[in-house]
N, C-alpha and C positions, 0 to 999 in steps of 0.2 A: 344638888340637895343631898345632904349627908345625914343618915339616921344611925344612931348608935346600934351596935350589934346586939340588940336585945330580942331579935326575932329569928326564928329558924328559917323562915321563907317570907319574902315580900315580892308581890307582883308590881308591875309598873303603876305609877299614879295616873289616874284618869278621872276627870271631873273633880279633882281635888282630894281624892281618896285612893288608897292602895290596899288591896287585900293582903293580910299578913297572918302569920301563924307563930305563936310563941313556942320556944323550945319545949319539946316533950309533949306538946298538945296536938291532938289530931284535928282540932277545930280552927276554922278561919274566922277572922273579923276584919274590920277596916280601920286603918290608921290615917291620921291627918299628916300633913308635911312636918309638923313638929314632933312626930313619933308617938303621940298619944292616941289612945283608942277613940274613934268616933262611934264605932259599932263593936261591941264586945264579941270575942270569938265564940260563936255558937253554931257555925255552919260546917258541914262536911266538905263542901266545895263553895268557892266564891269567885265570881267572874269580875271582869272589869266594869267600872261604872261607865255608862254611856247614855246620853239623853236623860241624865239625872236618875237612872235606875241601874241596878246590877242583878244578874241572875245568881241565886244562891240555892244550895241544896241543904235542906234541914230534914233529917230523917230520910224518908223516901220521897219527899215532896219538893218540887222546884217551885220557886216563886221569885218575883222581882221585888227588891227593896229599894227604898229611897235612902238618901244620905243620913236621915235620922233613925234608920233601922226599921222603920215601919213598912209593912207590906204594901206594895203599890199595885201589883198584878198577881192574882192567884191563878195558878195553872191547874188543869185537870190532872188527876192522879196518874193517868196514862202517859204523861210527858216524862220521858227518861233523860232528856238533855235539853239545855236552854243556853242560848248564846246572847251576845250583846246586841243592843239595838243599833242599827245603822240606817239612816234615811227613813226613820219612823217604823221600821220592821225589824223583827228579831227571828233568827232561826231556832226552831225547836224540833224535837223528835217526838211525835205522838203516835203511839201504837206501832212503833218501829218504822214510821214513815216520816221522812224529813218534810217540814212545812214551815210556814212563817206566821207570826202573829203581829198584830198592831198593839199599841199601848193600852187599849181597852181590854186586852186579853183575847180578843176575837181572832179567829184564824183568817188570814188573807186568802189562803187556799184551804178549802174544807177537806180534811183528810177522810171524812166519812163518805162523802159522795164524789170526791175527786174534782169538784167544781171550784172555781175561783169565786171568792165572795167580795162584795163591795166594788166600788169603781166600775159598775156595770159589767163585771166579769172579766176585767182586763188584768 
């Protein structure tokens, strides 16, 4: 796949989209394989699409977006990092504590009380 050199930076394609940044812009968006924008560049950081969502940072807020650019999972303001979903869970950092969320946005491991949630505490 060859894309014209119209972007300052392009990440790997995943789930049919790649994060990209235009020259001279600090914001990231997502492009299709044809090189056109699928999601306009509005994010300070943009992760890989995985399980049909990608973690993005807009302002001070992390969220997960779908391929249409709409928010899929809202994260609490105390989340300072968010990673890609793998096997239905994604790593996040909540109040300086690494933990995992599921696609509903719920914590698999509860960072407040240190207990695992769901699946009977497994």
